[in-house]
C-alpha positions, 0 to 999 in steps of 0.5 A: 434298469428302469426300476434303478432309474426310477429309485434314483429319481424318488431318492432325489425328490425325497432329499429336495423335500428336506431342503430349506425354502430358498432365502431372498436375503429378507423375509416377506413378513419382516418390517422394512429397514428404516435406517437403510432407506434414510441413508440412501435418501441422505446420499443425494442431498450430500452430493448436491451440497458437495457439488454447490461447494465446488462451483462456489469455490471455482466462481470465488477463485475465478473472480480473484484471478479477474480483480487481479488481472484488472488494471488501471492507468495512474500518474507516476513522476519520471523526474524527482520534484522537490517540495514547493516545485511546480509539477511540469508535464515532462515530469509525469508518465502513465503506470499500469497498475493493479486496481486494488493496489492503486491505494487512490492514485490520481488517474491519467485523466487528472494529467491536465489538472495536476500540471501547474500544481506544486509538490507538497513534499519531496517526491522521488522519480517513480512515485505514483501521485497521490492527492495529498502529494500536490497542492494549489496553496500559495507559498509562503501561506499565511503566517509564514515568511520565506527567508533566504540565507546562505550558510557555509558548509562548516555550519551545516549538518554533513547529512544534506539538507532537503526541502521538507526538511524541519530545521533550527536557525541558531545564532553563533557568536563571532569567531574567538568569542567565549561560548555564550552563557545563555542558550543561543536564539534560535527560531524553527523553520521549514526547508523550502528549497535550496541551492548549492554554491560549491565554489563558495563552499556554501549552501543557500536555503530558502526557509519558511519561518514565522512572520514574526521571526523573519527579521531577526533570521534575515539580519542574522543570516546577512552576517552568515553567523547562523548554524543549522540544526536539522530536527527532523524529516517526518513527512 
């Protein structure tokens, strides 16, 4: 029995001598893998760059959100103001708008200065006031004269004439007269203000005309032999 056990042990020893030595994946005498080490070094760098980009993106997003939330109070009209009309305190209110969207609108701190100034153009209710919308210039200005004429509805365009419109005052013949052979006399003017006279079917127009042509417009307007032609409404 002992001899049999001894034979088995000797057999195991002899088979173990034939087995190749254990291999740990790399020979001790092999040179190091430089590519593998370079990849290991680069990974922390890429990770740091990725984290930095994420941080920058988050900061940019937060900045944009805060900018959208930042508002300022500006002046807005509560009533329509015609060109040349004086802006009163009751015509103004405050409105909060985004800082980037105010486009240079007048802040509420300018309210005291704006009251008493004139509208440089027709300003509908709800208009956010810009510096160009108001003026302290005297009307009529140099070289201009204001002339008031009353015109029947039949001598006006069907489109309502409003302050700021550029028009022509055209001389018209008497009733039953032949049409003029040559072009009628006319002058250009800007409408400063209007007043309806419904019971007479007429409208009174206050016109700013060149000083040299004021006499003709006033004399012809007194006879009511004029027609108004609307040229354009470019503001």
